[in-house]
C-alpha positions as YAML, in Angstrom:
chain: A
units: angstrom
residues:
- id: 1
  name: MET
  ca: [102.72, 104.41, 24.51]
- id: 2
  name: GLU
  ca: [102.93, 100.73, 23.62]
- id: 3
  name: ARG
  ca: [99.77, 99.22, 22.20]
- id: 4
  name: ARG
  ca: [97.46, 97.76, 24.82]
- id: 5
  name: THR
  ca: [93.82, 96.83, 25.23]
- id: 6
  name: PHE
  ca: [91.40, 98.95, 27.21]
- id: 7
  name: LEU
  ca: [87.81, 98.23, 28.24]
- id: 8
  name: ARG
  ca: [85.62, 100.33, 25.98]
- id: 9
  name: ALA
  ca: [82.69, 102.19, 27.50]
- id: 10
  name: SER
  ca: [79.48, 100.90, 25.93]
- id: 11
  name: ALA
  ca: [77.21, 103.71, 27.04]
- id: 12
  name: VAL
  ca: [77.50, 107.46, 26.71]
- id: 13
  name: GLY
  ca: [76.70, 109.50, 29.83]
- id: 14
  name: ALA
  ca: [74.35, 112.49, 29.90]
- id: 15
  name: GLY
  ca: [74.61, 115.79, 29.32]
- id: 16
  name: ALA
  ca: [101.59, 124.61, 24.51]
- id: 17
  name: VAL
  ca: [101.79, 127.03, 22.80]
- id: 18
  name: ALA
  ca: [98.13, 127.99, 22.50]
- id: 19
  name: PHE
  ca: [95.49, 128.12, 19.81]
- id: 20
  name: SER
  ca: [93.58, 131.25, 18.96]
- id: 21
  name: GLY
  ca: [91.32, 130.88, 21.96]
- id: 22
  name: SER
  ca: [88.40, 132.94, 20.67]
- id: 23
  name: LEU
  ca: [87.83, 130.40, 17.92]
- id: 24
  name: TRP
  ca: [87.33, 127.60, 20.40]
- id: 25
  name: GLN
  ca: [85.38, 129.62, 22.97]
- id: 26
  name: ASN
  ca: [82.68, 130.17, 20.37]
- id: 27
  name: ALA
  ca: [82.35, 126.39, 20.06]
- id: 28
  name: ALA
  ca: [81.66, 125.86, 23.78]
- id: 29
  name: LEU
  ca: [78.92, 123.33, 24.54]
- id: 30
  name: ALA
  ca: [78.78, 122.30, 20.88]
- id: 31
  name: ALA
  ca: [78.14, 118.72, 19.81]
- id: 32
  name: PRO
  ca: [81.16, 116.40, 19.51]
- id: 33
  name: ALA
  ca: [83.02, 116.76, 16.20]
- id: 34
  name: GLN
  ca: [81.46, 115.21, 13.08]
- id: 35
  name: ASN
  ca: [82.85, 114.02, 9.73]
- id: 36
  name: ALA
  ca: [83.59, 116.63, 7.06]
- id: 37
  name: PRO
  ca: [85.85, 117.04, 4.02]
- id: 38
  name: SER
  ca: [89.36, 118.16, 4.87]
- id: 39
  name: PRO
  ca: [90.02, 121.89, 4.43]
- id: 40
  name: TYR
  ca: [93.17, 120.78, 2.59]
- id: 41
  name: GLY
  ca: [91.35, 118.52, 0.16]
- id: 42
  name: PRO
  ca: [91.62, 114.75, -0.36]
- id: 43
  name: LEU
  ca: [94.72, 112.66, 0.24]
- id: 44
  name: ARG
  ca: [96.92, 111.91, -2.76]
- id: 45
  name: THR
  ca: [98.60, 108.58, -3.40]
- id: 46
  name: ALA
  ca: [101.43, 107.61, -1.06]
- id: 47
  name: ASP
  ca: [104.75, 109.38, -1.58]
- id: 48
  name: ALA
  ca: [108.20, 107.75, -1.53]
- id: 49
  name: ASN
  ca: [108.04, 107.62, 2.28]
- id: 50
  name: GLY
  ca: [104.68, 105.82, 2.28]
- id: 51
  name: ILE
  ca: [102.77, 108.89, 3.48]
- id: 52
  name: LEU
  ca: [99.48, 110.03, 1.94]
- id: 53
  name: LEU
  ca: [99.19, 113.83, 2.04]
- id: 54
  name: PRO
  ca: [96.97, 116.54, 0.55]
- id: 55
  name: ALA
  ca: [98.17, 118.50, -2.46]
- id: 56
  name: GLY
  ca: [100.89, 121.04, -1.65]
- id: 57
  name: PHE
  ca: [102.42, 119.04, 1.22]
- id: 58
  name: THR
  ca: [105.65, 117.00, 1.17]
- id: 59
  name: SER
  ca: [107.31, 114.65, 3.66]
- id: 60
  name: GLN
  ca: [110.87, 113.78, 4.57]
- id: 61
  name: ILE
  ca: [112.52, 111.37, 6.98]
- id: 62
  name: VAL
  ca: [114.49, 113.24, 9.64]
- id: 63
  name: ALA
  ca: [115.87, 110.32, 11.67]
- id: 64
  name: ARG
  ca: [115.65, 106.56, 12.14]
- id: 65
  name: SER
  ca: [116.05, 104.67, 15.41]
- id: 66
  name: GLY
  ca: [119.47, 103.06, 15.76]
- id: 67
  name: GLN
  ca: [120.92, 105.09, 12.91]
- id: 68
  name: THR
  ca: [123.00, 108.26, 12.86]
- id: 69
  name: VAL
  ca: [120.91, 111.39, 12.41]
- id: 70
  name: PRO
  ca: [121.97, 112.69, 8.97]
- id: 71
  name: GLY
  ca: [124.38, 115.59, 9.32]
- id: 72
  name: THR
  ca: [125.45, 114.56, 12.84]
- id: 73
  name: SER
  ca: [127.32, 111.79, 14.65]
- id: 74
  name: TYR
  ca: [124.41, 111.11, 17.05]
- id: 75
  name: THR
  ca: [122.47, 107.82, 17.01]
- id: 76
  name: TRP
  ca: [118.72, 108.41, 17.22]
- id: 77
  name: HIS
  ca: [116.89, 106.72, 20.08]
- id: 78
  name: GLY
  ca: [114.40, 103.85, 19.81]
- id: 79
  name: ALA
  ca: [110.64, 104.07, 20.38]
- id: 80
  name: PRO
  ca: [110.30, 107.83, 19.73]
- id: 81
  name: ASP
  ca: [107.24, 109.23, 21.49]
- id: 82
  name: GLY
  ca: [106.03, 112.65, 22.69]
- id: 83
  name: GLY
  ca: [107.71, 115.74, 21.29]
- id: 84
  name: ALA
  ca: [107.79, 119.53, 21.05]
- id: 85
  name: CYS
  ca: [109.56, 122.32, 19.17]
- id: 86
  name: PHE
  ca: [111.47, 125.22, 20.73]
- id: 87
  name: ALA
  ca: [112.53, 128.41, 18.97]
- id: 88
  name: ASP
  ca: [116.33, 128.63, 18.73]
- id: 89
  name: GLY
  ca: [117.29, 131.98, 17.23]
- id: 90
  name: SER
  ca: [116.12, 131.82, 13.63]
- id: 91
  name: GLY
  ca: [115.94, 128.02, 13.81]
- id: 92
  name: TRP
  ca: [114.42, 125.55, 16.25]
- id: 93
  name: ILE
  ca: [114.97, 122.40, 18.30]
- id: 94
  name: TYR
  ca: [112.72, 119.33, 18.12]
- id: 95
  name: VAL
  ca: [112.68, 117.23, 21.32]
- id: 96
  name: SER
  ca: [111.53, 113.59, 21.35]
- id: 97
  name: ASN
  ca: [111.01, 111.12, 24.18]
- id: 98
  name: ALA
  ca: [112.24, 107.52, 24.13]
- id: 99
  name: GLU
  ca: [109.62, 105.14, 25.54]
- id: 100
  name: LEU
  ca: [112.21, 102.64, 26.76]
- id: 101
  name: ASP
  ca: [113.69, 101.61, 30.10]
- id: 102
  name: GLY
  ca: [117.18, 101.99, 31.52]
- id: 103
  name: ALA
  ca: [120.00, 103.72, 29.71]
- id: 104
  name: ALA
  ca: [118.02, 103.78, 26.46]
- id: 105
  name: GLY
  ca: [115.10, 105.65, 28.05]
- id: 106
  name: GLY
  ca: [114.84, 109.42, 28.28]
- id: 107
  name: ALA
  ca: [114.80, 112.04, 25.53]
- id: 108
  name: SER
  ca: [116.87, 113.40, 22.65]
- id: 109
  name: ALA
  ca: [116.84, 116.58, 20.57]
- id: 110
  name: ILE
  ca: [117.64, 117.72, 17.03]
- id: 111
  name: ARG
  ca: [118.66, 121.29, 16.21]
- id: 112
  name: PHE
  ca: [117.60, 122.85, 12.87]
- id: 113
  name: THR
  ca: [118.52, 125.97, 10.93]
- id: 114
  name: SER
  ca: [115.89, 128.46, 9.74]
- id: 115
  name: GLY
  ca: [115.74, 126.48, 6.49]
- id: 116
  name: GLY
  ca: [115.11, 123.17, 8.25]
- id: 117
  name: ALA
  ca: [118.61, 121.70, 7.87]
- id: 118
  name: VAL
  ca: [119.93, 119.59, 10.75]
- id: 119
  name: THR
  ca: [122.98, 121.01, 12.54]
- id: 120
  name: SER
  ca: [123.25, 118.75, 15.60]
- id: 121
  name: ALA
  ca: [121.53, 116.07, 17.67]
- id: 122
  name: PHE
  ca: [122.07, 115.19, 21.31]
- id: 123
  name: ARG
  ca: [120.74, 113.46, 24.43]
- id: 124
  name: ILE
  ca: [118.98, 115.54, 27.11]
- id: 125
  name: LEU
  ca: [117.77, 112.73, 29.42]
- id: 126
  name: SER
  ca: [118.75, 109.09, 29.99]
- id: 127
  name: GLY
  ca: [118.27, 106.26, 32.47]
- id: 128
  name: THR
  ca: [114.55, 106.87, 33.05]
- id: 129
  name: ALA
  ca: [111.50, 104.65, 32.55]
- id: 130
  name: ARG
  ca: [109.07, 104.63, 29.63]
- id: 131
  name: ASN
  ca: [109.11, 108.35, 28.84]
- id: 132
  name: CYS
  ca: [105.90, 108.65, 26.89]
- id: 133
  name: ALA
  ca: [104.47, 112.12, 26.34]
- id: 134
  name: GLY
  ca: [105.21, 115.37, 28.16]
- id: 135
  name: GLY
  ca: [105.02, 119.08, 27.46]
- id: 136
  name: ALA
  ca: [106.98, 122.28, 26.94]
- id: 137
  name: THR
  ca: [107.24, 125.02, 29.54]
- id: 138
  name: PRO
  ca: [107.11, 128.77, 28.81]
- id: 139
  name: TRP
  ca: [110.73, 129.00, 30.01]
- id: 140
  name: ASN
  ca: [111.95, 126.61, 27.28]
- id: 141
  name: THR
  ca: [112.35, 123.37, 29.19]
- id: 142
  name: TRP
  ca: [110.81, 120.03, 28.25]
- id: 143
  name: LEU
  ca: [108.80, 118.02, 30.78]
- id: 144
  name: SER
  ca: [109.42, 114.36, 30.01]
- id: 145
  name: CYS
  ca: [106.85, 112.12, 31.70]
- id: 146
  name: GLU
  ca: [107.37, 108.53, 32.83]
- id: 147
  name: GLU
  ca: [104.52, 106.12, 32.12]
- id: 148
  name: THR
  ca: [104.87, 103.81, 35.13]
- id: 149
  name: ASP
  ca: [102.82, 103.43, 38.34]
- id: 150
  name: THR
  ca: [105.35, 105.55, 40.22]
- id: 151
  name: GLY
  ca: [106.37, 107.62, 37.22]
- id: 152
  name: ARG
  ca: [107.91, 111.05, 37.62]
- id: 153
  name: VAL
  ca: [108.02, 114.25, 35.62]
- id: 154
  name: TRP
  ca: [111.55, 115.15, 34.58]
- id: 155
  name: GLU
  ca: [112.38, 118.73, 33.69]
- id: 156
  name: THR
  ca: [114.96, 118.67, 30.90]
- id: 157
  name: TYR
  ca: [116.99, 121.41, 29.24]
- id: 158
  name: PRO
  ca: [117.19, 121.42, 25.41]
- id: 159
  name: PHE
  ca: [119.46, 124.49, 25.55]
- id: 160
  name: GLY
  ca: [121.86, 122.96, 28.09]
- id: 161
  name: GLY
  ca: [121.61, 121.81, 31.68]
- id: 162
  name: THR
  ca: [121.16, 118.69, 33.78]
- id: 163
  name: ALA
  ca: [117.70, 117.11, 33.90]
- id: 164
  name: VAL
  ca: [116.01, 117.01, 37.31]
- id: 165
  name: ALA
  ca: [113.00, 115.08, 38.64]
- id: 166
  name: ARG
  ca: [110.01, 117.12, 39.82]
- id: 167
  name: PRO
  ca: [108.31, 114.87, 42.43]
- id: 168
  name: ALA
  ca: [105.97, 117.64, 43.57]
- id: 169
  name: MET
  ca: [104.13, 117.11, 40.26]
- id: 170
  name: GLY
  ca: [103.09, 113.69, 41.53]
- id: 171
  name: ARG
  ca: [104.15, 110.08, 41.06]
- id: 172
  name: PHE
  ca: [101.68, 108.18, 38.90]
- id: 173
  name: THR
  ca: [101.35, 106.84, 35.35]
- id: 174
  name: HIS
  ca: [102.15, 110.14, 33.68]
- id: 175
  name: GLU
  ca: [101.36, 110.89, 30.06]
- id: 176
  name: ALA
  ca: [101.19, 114.50, 28.91]
- id: 177
  name: ALA
  ca: [101.67, 117.93, 30.50]
- id: 178
  name: ALA
  ca: [100.36, 121.26, 29.24]
- id: 179
  name: ALA
  ca: [101.33, 124.70, 30.55]
- id: 180
  name: ASP
  ca: [98.76, 127.40, 31.27]
- id: 181
  name: PRO
  ca: [100.78, 130.63, 31.66]
- id: 182
  name: VAL
  ca: [97.64, 132.68, 32.30]
- id: 183
  name: ARG
  ca: [96.64, 130.72, 35.40]
- id: 184
  name: ARG
  ca: [100.24, 129.70, 36.08]
- id: 185
  name: VAL
  ca: [99.48, 125.99, 36.33]
- id: 186
  name: PHE
  ca: [100.20, 122.75, 34.45]
- id: 187
  name: TYR
  ca: [97.60, 120.17, 33.42]
- id: 188
  name: LEU
  ca: [98.55, 116.48, 33.58]
- id: 189
  name: THR
  ca: [96.99, 113.30, 32.14]
- id: 190
  name: GLU
  ca: [97.18, 109.79, 33.59]
- id: 191
  name: ASP
  ca: [97.30, 106.65, 31.46]
- id: 192
  name: LYS
  ca: [95.12, 104.30, 33.48]
- id: 193
  name: SER
  ca: [91.69, 102.89, 32.64]
- id: 194
  name: ASP
  ca: [90.49, 104.60, 35.85]
- id: 195
  name: GLY
  ca: [92.91, 107.51, 35.61]
- id: 196
  name: CYS
  ca: [92.38, 111.12, 36.61]
- id: 197
  name: PHE
  ca: [93.03, 114.58, 35.22]
- id: 198
  name: TYR
  ca: [95.30, 116.80, 37.32]
- id: 199
  name: ARG
  ca: [96.71, 120.27, 37.60]
- id: 200
  name: PHE
  ca: [99.90, 121.34, 39.32]
- id: 201
  name: VAL
  ca: [100.10, 124.79, 40.88]
- id: 202
  name: PRO
  ca: [103.78, 125.75, 41.39]
- id: 203
  name: SER
  ca: [104.63, 127.70, 44.53]
- id: 204
  name: THR
  ca: [106.56, 130.06, 42.25]
- id: 205
  name: TRP
  ca: [105.90, 130.30, 38.52]
- id: 206
  name: GLY
  ca: [109.00, 129.19, 36.68]
- id: 207
  name: ASP
  ca: [110.09, 126.85, 39.50]
- id: 208
  name: LEU
  ca: [108.63, 123.33, 39.58]
- id: 209
  name: SER
  ca: [110.46, 122.17, 42.70]
- id: 210
  name: SER
  ca: [107.43, 122.75, 44.94]
- id: 211
  name: GLY
  ca: [103.73, 123.36, 44.64]
- id: 212
  name: THR
  ca: [100.28, 121.80, 45.01]
- id: 213
  name: LEU
  ca: [98.96, 118.85, 43.01]
- id: 214
  name: GLN
  ca: [95.19, 118.89, 42.47]
- id: 215
  name: VAL
  ca: [92.73, 116.51, 40.83]
- id: 216
  name: LEU
  ca: [89.56, 117.29, 38.87]
- id: 217
  name: ARG
  ca: [86.36, 116.37, 40.69]
- id: 218
  name: ALA
  ca: [83.09, 115.95, 38.79]
- id: 219
  name: GLY
  ca: [80.19, 113.58, 38.24]
- id: 220
  name: THR
  ca: [80.09, 110.55, 35.96]
- id: 221
  name: ALA
  ca: [78.42, 112.27, 32.98]
- id: 222
  name: THR
  ca: [80.25, 113.32, 29.81]
- id: 223
  name: SER
  ca: [79.60, 117.00, 30.52]
- id: 224
  name: GLY
  ca: [79.05, 119.17, 33.57]
- id: 225
  name: SER
  ca: [80.80, 121.37, 36.07]
- id: 226
  name: PHE
  ca: [83.95, 120.53, 37.98]
- id: 227
  name: THR
  ca: [86.12, 121.63, 40.89]
- id: 228
  name: TRP
  ca: [89.75, 121.07, 41.83]
- id: 229
  name: ALA
  ca: [90.71, 119.22, 45.03]
- id: 230
  name: ASN
  ca: [94.17, 118.93, 46.61]
- id: 231
  name: VAL
  ca: [95.87, 115.53, 46.46]
- id: 232
  name: PRO
  ca: [97.04, 114.80, 50.04]
- id: 233
  name: ASP
  ca: [100.11, 112.72, 49.10]
- id: 234
  name: PRO
  ca: [101.49, 113.38, 45.59]
- id: 235
  name: ASP
  ca: [104.14, 110.70, 46.20]
- id: 236
  name: GLY
  ca: [101.39, 108.10, 45.71]
- id: 237
  name: SER
  ca: [102.60, 105.69, 48.38]
- id: 238
  name: PRO
  ca: [101.13, 103.68, 49.97]
- id: 239
  name: THR
  ca: [97.86, 104.91, 48.39]
- id: 240
  name: ALA
  ca: [97.92, 105.52, 44.63]
- id: 241
  name: THR
  ca: [97.57, 109.20, 43.75]
- id: 242
  name: ARG
  ca: [94.35, 108.65, 41.80]
- id: 243
  name: GLN
  ca: [92.72, 106.90, 44.76]
- id: 244
  name: GLN
  ca: [93.24, 109.62, 47.35]
- id: 245
  name: VAL
  ca: [90.37, 112.04, 46.63]
- id: 246
  name: SER
  ca: [86.72, 111.04, 46.85]
- id: 247
  name: GLY
  ca: [84.74, 112.13, 43.81]
- id: 248
  name: ALA
  ca: [87.74, 112.41, 41.48]
- id: 249
  name: LYS
  ca: [86.46, 111.97, 37.93]
- id: 250
  name: ARG
  ca: [87.72, 108.90, 36.07]
- id: 251
  name: PHE
  ca: [89.00, 108.98, 32.51]
- id: 252
  name: ASN
  ca: [89.78, 105.90, 30.45]
- id: 253
  name: GLY
  ca: [93.45, 106.08, 29.50]
- id: 254
  name: GLY
  ca: [94.53, 109.74, 29.48]
- id: 255
  name: GLU
  ca: [96.87, 110.64, 26.59]
- id: 256
  name: GLY
  ca: [97.68, 113.94, 24.87]
- id: 257
  name: CYS
  ca: [97.02, 117.32, 26.47]
- id: 258
  name: TYR
  ca: [97.06, 120.82, 24.99]
- id: 259
  name: ASN
  ca: [96.16, 124.25, 26.36]
- id: 260
  name: ALA
  ca: [94.26, 126.78, 24.27]
- id: 261
  name: ASP
  ca: [93.86, 130.01, 26.24]
- id: 262
  name: ASP
  ca: [90.71, 129.41, 28.32]
- id: 263
  name: THR
  ca: [90.38, 125.81, 27.14]
- id: 264
  name: VAL
  ca: [92.47, 122.73, 27.76]
- id: 265
  name: TRP
  ca: [92.04, 119.64, 25.61]
- id: 266
  name: PHE
  ca: [93.01, 116.07, 26.38]
- id: 267
  name: THR
  ca: [92.41, 112.67, 24.85]
- id: 268
  name: THR
  ca: [91.50, 109.27, 26.25]
- id: 269
  name: LYS
  ca: [92.47, 106.30, 24.12]
- id: 270
  name: GLY
  ca: [90.53, 103.72, 26.10]
- id: 271
  name: ASP
  ca: [87.23, 105.10, 24.76]
- id: 272
  name: ASN
  ca: [88.47, 107.05, 21.70]
- id: 273
  name: ARG
  ca: [87.45, 110.43, 23.02]
- id: 274
  name: ALA
  ca: [88.73, 113.98, 23.14]
- id: 275
  name: TRP
  ca: [87.65, 116.19, 26.02]
- id: 276
  name: ARG
  ca: [87.30, 119.95, 26.25]
- id: 277
  name: VAL
  ca: [87.73, 121.58, 29.66]
- id: 278
  name: ASN
  ca: [86.37, 125.12, 29.69]
- id: 279
  name: LEU
  ca: [88.47, 126.90, 32.27]
- id: 280
  name: ALA
  ca: [86.58, 130.21, 32.26]
- id: 281
  name: ASP
  ca: [83.36, 128.65, 33.60]
- id: 282
  name: SER
  ca: [84.72, 125.40, 35.14]
- id: 283
  name: THR
  ca: [82.81, 123.04, 32.87]
- id: 284
  name: TYR
  ca: [83.87, 120.06, 30.77]
- id: 285
  name: GLU
  ca: [82.39, 118.28, 27.74]
- id: 286
  name: LEU
  ca: [83.13, 115.86, 24.91]
- id: 287
  name: ALA
  ca: [84.89, 117.29, 21.89]
- id: 288
  name: TYR
  ca: [85.02, 113.98, 20.01]
- id: 289
  name: ASP
  ca: [83.67, 110.47, 20.52]
- id: 290
  name: ASP
  ca: [83.99, 107.80, 17.84]
- id: 291
  name: ASN
  ca: [80.65, 106.33, 18.96]
- id: 292
  name: LEU
  ca: [78.88, 109.62, 18.23]
- id: 293
  name: VAL
  ca: [80.07, 110.20, 14.67]
- id: 294
  name: ASN
  ca: [76.95, 110.11, 12.48]
- id: 295
  name: PRO
  ca: [77.07, 109.14, 9.74]
- id: 296
  name: GLY
  ca: [80.15, 106.97, 10.22]
- id: 297
  name: PRO
  ca: [82.57, 105.48, 10.00]
- id: 298
  name: ALA
  ca: [84.52, 107.44, 12.58]
- id: 299
  name: PRO
  ca: [87.81, 108.67, 11.07]
- id: 300
  name: LEU
  ca: [89.73, 108.78, 14.35]
- id: 301
  name: THR
  ca: [90.42, 105.71, 16.49]
- id: 302
  name: GLY
  ca: [93.29, 104.91, 18.85]
- id: 303
  name: VAL
  ca: [93.13, 108.56, 19.96]
- id: 304
  name: ASP
  ca: [96.55, 109.62, 21.28]
- id: 305
  name: ASN
  ca: [98.97, 112.59, 21.06]
- id: 306
  name: ILE
  ca: [97.66, 116.04, 20.10]
- id: 307
  name: THR
  ca: [98.98, 119.41, 19.03]
- id: 308
  name: GLY
  ca: [97.54, 122.56, 17.50]
- id: 309
  name: ALA
  ca: [98.11, 125.22, 14.85]
- id: 310
  name: GLY
  ca: [97.73, 128.98, 15.11]
- id: 311
  name: SER
  ca: [94.48, 128.73, 13.14]
- id: 312
  name: GLY
  ca: [92.86, 126.87, 16.02]
- id: 313
  name: ASP
  ca: [92.98, 123.52, 14.19]
- id: 314
  name: LEU
  ca: [93.70, 120.58, 16.48]
- id: 315
  name: TYR
  ca: [95.81, 117.69, 15.14]
- id: 316
  name: VAL
  ca: [95.22, 114.29, 16.77]
- id: 317
  name: ALA
  ca: [97.52, 111.30, 16.15]
- id: 318
  name: GLU
  ca: [96.42, 107.67, 16.14]
- id: 319
  name: ASP
  ca: [97.90, 104.78, 18.06]
- id: 320
  name: GLY
  ca: [97.04, 102.09, 15.55]
- id: 321
  name: GLY
  ca: [93.78, 102.68, 13.68]
- id: 322
  name: ASN
  ca: [94.65, 103.59, 10.09]
- id: 323
  name: MET
  ca: [97.89, 105.28, 11.22]
- id: 324
  name: GLU
  ca: [96.44, 108.72, 10.58]
- id: 325
  name: ILE
  ca: [96.74, 112.23, 11.93]
- id: 326
  name: CYS
  ca: [93.27, 113.75, 11.96]
- id: 327
  name: MET
  ca: [92.16, 117.38, 12.23]
- id: 328
  name: ILE
  ca: [89.42, 118.83, 14.43]
- id: 329
  name: THR
  ca: [88.58, 122.37, 13.30]
- id: 330
  name: PRO
  ca: [87.12, 125.14, 15.49]
- id: 331
  name: ASP
  ca: [83.67, 124.51, 13.99]
- id: 332
  name: ASP
  ca: [83.75, 120.91, 15.30]
- id: 333
  name: LYS
  ca: [84.50, 119.17, 12.01]
- id: 334
  name: ILE
  ca: [86.88, 116.21, 11.82]
- id: 335
  name: SER
  ca: [88.82, 114.95, 8.81]
- id: 336
  name: VAL
  ca: [91.99, 113.03, 7.93]
- id: 337
  name: PHE
  ca: [95.12, 115.12, 7.35]
- id: 338
  name: LEU
  ca: [97.61, 112.32, 6.58]
- id: 339
  name: ARG
  ca: [97.99, 108.55, 6.61]
- id: 340
  name: ILE
  ca: [101.07, 106.31, 6.82]
- id: 341
  name: ASN
  ca: [100.93, 103.14, 4.73]
- id: 342
  name: GLY
  ca: [102.46, 99.80, 5.63]
- id: 343
  name: GLN
  ca: [103.01, 100.42, 9.35]
- id: 344
  name: GLY
  ca: [99.98, 98.81, 10.96]
- id: 345
  name: SER
  ca: [101.97, 97.57, 13.98]
- id: 346
  name: SER
  ca: [103.12, 101.06, 14.92]
- id: 347
  name: GLU
  ca: [101.60, 104.30, 16.23]
- id: 348
  name: ILE
  ca: [102.01, 107.98, 15.43]
- id: 349
  name: THR
  ca: [103.65, 110.00, 18.18]
- id: 350
  name: GLY
  ca: [105.10, 113.40, 19.02]
- id: 351
  name: PRO
  ca: [103.29, 115.78, 16.62]
- id: 352
  name: ALA
  ca: [104.68, 119.32, 16.97]
- id: 353
  name: PHE
  ca: [104.90, 122.40, 14.76]
- id: 354
  name: ASN
  ca: [108.03, 124.45, 14.25]
- id: 355
  name: PRO
  ca: [107.75, 128.11, 15.39]
- id: 356
  name: ALA
  ca: [106.68, 129.34, 11.93]
- id: 357
  name: GLY
  ca: [103.93, 126.74, 11.78]
- id: 358
  name: ASP
  ca: [104.88, 125.47, 8.32]
- id: 359
  name: ARG
  ca: [106.52, 122.19, 9.36]
- id: 360
  name: LEU
  ca: [104.93, 119.38, 11.36]
- id: 361
  name: TYR
  ca: [107.26, 116.89, 13.06]
- id: 362
  name: PHE
  ca: [106.07, 113.46, 14.25]
- id: 363
  name: SER
  ca: [107.26, 109.88, 14.57]
- id: 364
  name: SER
  ca: [106.12, 106.38, 13.77]
- id: 365
  name: GLN
  ca: [107.20, 104.70, 16.98]
- id: 366
  name: ARG
  ca: [107.86, 101.25, 15.55]
- id: 367
  name: GLY
  ca: [107.99, 102.01, 11.83]
- id: 368
  name: THR
  ca: [107.67, 99.20, 9.29]
- id: 369
  name: SER
  ca: [109.31, 96.61, 11.56]
- id: 370
  name: GLY
  ca: [106.79, 96.78, 14.41]
- id: 371
  name: SER
  ca: [109.73, 96.96, 16.82]
- id: 372
  name: SER
  ca: [110.87, 99.84, 19.05]
- id: 373
  name: SER
  ca: [114.18, 99.69, 17.20]
- id: 374
  name: GLY
  ca: [112.43, 100.61, 13.95]
- id: 375
  name: GLY
  ca: [111.14, 104.09, 14.83]
- id: 376
  name: ILE
  ca: [111.07, 106.79, 12.15]
- id: 377
  name: THR
  ca: [110.84, 110.55, 12.74]
- id: 378
  name: TYR
  ca: [109.31, 112.61, 9.93]
- id: 379
  name: CYS
  ca: [108.73, 116.20, 8.91]
- id: 380
  name: VAL
  ca: [105.81, 117.35, 6.74]
- id: 381
  name: THR
  ca: [106.12, 120.77, 5.11]
- id: 382
  name: GLY
  ca: [103.32, 122.71, 3.46]
- id: 383
  name: PRO
  ca: [100.68, 125.47, 3.57]
- id: 384
  name: PHE
  ca: [99.29, 124.80, 7.04]
- id: 385
  name: ARG
  ca: [96.46, 127.09, 8.11]
- id: 386
  name: ASN
  ca: [97.80, 129.68, 10.54]
...
């Protein structure tokens, strides 16, 4: 998402692809994550791409906005945002949103061999508005979410097919979507300072054309129990979707969202928090809060997109801050995994692992120029914990 200013909460209240869930379940009701040394060791000096990485890791530039993707004839889109990887035989496809309007908006994809070489790149969605984050489905489609007041979820087809809007999933300022194949639902975040956290229950699993949109109801504290309530009018007109259910819990600028078996995580950039929703017992709590890191300073600010590794490690990207991707481990420790130098007017977007878990893709949305036309998409390869 484009940089913006939120009102920060000054007081703390009381009280896709999945991780290894048992690791996180053992951490239930733990204190928010605290500073610790990285399990990968300290960052080295910046490499030729301006990225500081731990020993054993290397980076490469995969694509640049406005330039032909190397090895193809396709011009990479501007303002790259949310992304995901899909297994494609022995290789994979990386999908990336374009947070732009009109013909330039939508999403593109890059196909890779098993060795990580690019074989093709192509458009899978165009003509939409401010496609920010999204999420993969278990049936290998990409949900591209529009970040506007009447934004839609678009189901797109990296393996071929025409994208289609899914209005039953609600019209609001969409950010991320995360599939829960166990409960057969999707979780959705909303990028508003008084936004909500939703779930969509499809009428038929595998078909998003109809279903029930629900919103999380809870108190005002930072932990407690919750229930789900049906949203009467998912179309959000004339009454905004988030204003339709009394008692809906408010979250300050919902961003990334990721399901981990019986836990779903999401971030809120307005107050630099990560939340843990414990689905087995219908409770929620803080997983990270930059105001609660003691001793400081807090390593993670501008909390934004998230993804996870098979080890249970959670990777959280910054919008601004020090342009870092930070790690939260299953024992509630937080550290810096990488930092991008010289791009203070950008943000890190679209972190996603390839199927083997040894390559992490992500973008700097505005690169060194600070403009949406200057986006850079990277790949980091190394001995990730799996």
